[in-house]
ZAKE-706421 format. One record per residue: x, y, z of N, C-alpha, C in turn. Coordinates in pm, whole numbers, plus 50000, padded with zeros to 5 digits. Example, Ala and Ser with C-alpha at 12.3 -4.5 7.8 and 13.67 -1.06 7.14 Angstrom:
BEGIN
513194943150780512304955050780513204967050780;512854977550708513674989450714512905000350787;
//
This chain:
BEGIN
493886331030917494266317630858493956319030705;494356316530612494356312230503493476304330470;491886310330409491086299230372489746299430434;489896310230597489106309030666487906320330668;488096326230488487306335130469487276352030425;488346353830510488666366830520488126377230426;488436373930251488226381030167486706383030168;485866370930202484376374530160484296378930301;484686382430420483896392930483484376402730460;485436408130408486166417830371485476427830275;484106418830169483536421930027482526425030120;482136421730197480636416230331480536435230333;481946440830384481996452530492481996462030384;482796462130261482866468230173481186473730116;481216460630093479516462030034478636473630100;478796468530219477796482830368479046493930393;479596498930265480036513630267481096515730372;482266501730358483106506130456484206508230345;486036512130343486796515030250487486508430285;488276502330186489216486930189490536488230212;491526488430299492846489330302493616477530258;494186475230158494886459930174496486459330210;497056450530342497556452530354498786446930239;498096438230155499386430130083499886440629929;498976450829945498616457529825499966465829869;500786466829963501886474930003503346467929879;503516457029905503846446429834504006447629752;502596447429655502736450429507502466463329448;502496474729564503106486329509504306492029513;505426481529605506266480029612507106474029497;506586464029407506956453229313507056460629216;505836471229209505316479329073506566492529087;506896493329169507916505029173509196499629162;509556491829186510486482329113511256477328981;509826475128914509586468628831509536453728788;509526449128934509156432928912508356423828898;508246414128798506886404028769506146403928881;505396403128829504606396029002504286379128995;505136372729051505086356729143505316360929230;505476345229253505726339129463506656344029482;507686341629412509626347329438509326357229463;508886366129389509256377729402508076390029509;507156382729493506486387529601506816384729766;507176371229774507966368229908509356375829950;510486378629829511716386629841510586402529890;510046406429817509356422129850509206422129978;508846417630043507506410730171509096412830216;509586403530212510826399230287511466413630349;512176416630252512266431530232511816444630356;510666445730278510346455930321510076452130507;510336440830530510046441530669511216437230734;512276439130623513476442530724513896452130715;513286464030627513576477630652512586485430803;511916483930740510566486830867509826479230945;510636466730958510086456831068508316451431048;508186441631157507146435531093505666443731094;505936453431148504496463931113505086467030989;505466463630898505986474530763504966476330681;503696460930724502536466530590501236477030649;501426475530842500506491330865501166501330865;502666501430892503596514430898503426524730715;503236515730625503306516230482501726520030455;500956515230484499926517730507498686527830585;499576535230669498966545030787498296554430707;498776562730612498656575930543497076575330482;496866558630406495486556230353494176554930413;494676554430584494046543730657493486561030647;494776563530754494426582830779493246590030686;493446586330547493016594030411491156587330470;491266579430441489786574930398488796574730555;489666570030681489106573530813488346584530822;488586598530696488306611030738486936606930685;486396597530557485476597530462483936583730537;485066574930623483896564430608484326553830757;483786544430781484706533530865485656524530744;487236518830814487896510630711488046499130781;487856491230637488296476030675489806473730637;490416467130728491786462630683491706445930653;492646448130531492476429530509493746428330556;494016415230585495296405130587496096417030688;495536417830782496906424930934497256412030960;498166404130957499056394731059499516395431163;500826401731153501606399531290501036410431397;501546405931464501406408231605501856425931607;503426426731560503256441131530502116451531475;501796449731359500706457231268499486458331393;499556449331426498186452631548498636462431613;499866462831688500416470131796500216489131765;500906488531669500506497831539499666505331598;498226499631501497386502631464496246507931582;496536492131706495966501831844496616511631911;497906512831894499006527431935497746539231899;498356538531716498006551331627495686558431650;495116539131657493806542531719492786541131812;493756541331885492846534631985491546524132030;490356528932059489556520132083488696521731985;489456531531907488136531731743488806518731673;489716516831709489876497831635489746488731690;488666478031622488556469031665489356460031549;489826444331573489886441631544489136428331520;488616420131436487836409631378488426397631338;488096387731414489316375031336487836366131281;488176359731197487246352231107487946335031170;487266327431153488086318331221486706303731186;487676296131087487186280831057488596272831110;487666256631119488216245031154489496244330990;490736241831057491656232330941491196227130877;490866221030892490226210230777489216214630686;488296219130728487516231630603488176240330571;488966244830589490226255930543490776248130435;491326240130458491596231730395491556229630241;489776222330275489586218530170489406227530115;488066240630139488576256030098489916253029957;490806251730063491776260529958491956251629836;491766237229859492016232029734490926233929667;490366241929650488756243929585488676254729472;489496264129599489546278529511489246276129353;489616284829311489886287529176491146296929118;491096307629248492496313829240493366312529383;494546305229305495906299429395495116292829471;495086278829392494256265029518496006261129581;495536256629730496426244529750496156236529787;497496225529783497116216029838496906209729992;496816203230030496996198430190498226200930246;499076195830140500576198730230500966216430184;500436221730107501096233430081500196244830167;498976237130230498116241830331499026245030428;498986234030469499696228930615500816239430586;501986237830507503256243330504503086259130513;502046262230493501826277330449501336285830608;500616274630668500136281630796500976281230899;501676266930903502856268230999504236277631002;504366284530818505446297230820504076307330842;503196312930901502826322630892502956322831013;502636311531083501976312731254503946315131308;504836310531226506376308931323506916320831276;506856325931153507376336231117506416347131109;505186351331080504886361631051504296362431226;504726355631330503916357231411502166364331410;502036353131359499866354031279499156348831422;499636342131519499316336831604498836349731790;499296362131781499026373231909497736382531867;497696380631712496336391131681495006376931687;495346369131620493736362931650493306360431781;494806356931887494186352432059493866365432096;494576377532007493796388532096492596399932047;491646390031976491086391531920489516400831981;489386410331955487986419732002487246414331965;486436407631862485236398331792485876386231755;484856374531743485776362631691484106354931596;484286355331498483116348631392483396330031368;483196326731426482796312531345482456311931199;483676304631076483106305130964483026292230897;481906281230976482336272730936480966266530824;480186275930809479226269330731478846277730644;477736285230577477466292030453478446306430392;478246312130318478486325130326477296330830359;476156326830302474936331030389474666338330510;475196323530589475436322030728476996332530776;478096335530703478776346230712478436356730710;477776362430658477206371730652476166375930731;475496366430800474466373430858475026375631035;476206366931070477216370931131477796384031164;478276387331050478756398231049477806408231032;476556410631025475736417331026475766427131150;475976415431224476306422031362477596432731388;478456438731316479216443331340479486453531224;478726457631184477886470131134477476482931212;
//
């Protein structure tokens, strides 16, 4: 969920030689292609249009060529897998080579972190609304529940990185 430390975890894996594929880049690329300004309204509309066209697995479908290219060179970390459909597409394509690692943080701590982050801070109400929207509209609970590895991130960045070291 938002504020759990996903971006920090991805940074750790990239710093350890993994190639990064960011599912959100699919939306940004589509917005650039359409000549749209980058803002919350256009991001949301573009994301919804992609999902209408390609289904809830749109980000996985559109990212497969890049994942396949990178996997020839190194391990790959995918940032921001959200939906059950995305999970199923990647699991079907890569089988046992695909592992899902979930970064989990308590809701109260996530909301506190989100209120203090320098980039796109969120209020308590905004954080709660985003959580509910992601669970109800993005089918986000499935991948979290079906994870291969669960990392608790209620401590420091150093503690998170020490825990992640187990998965390199």
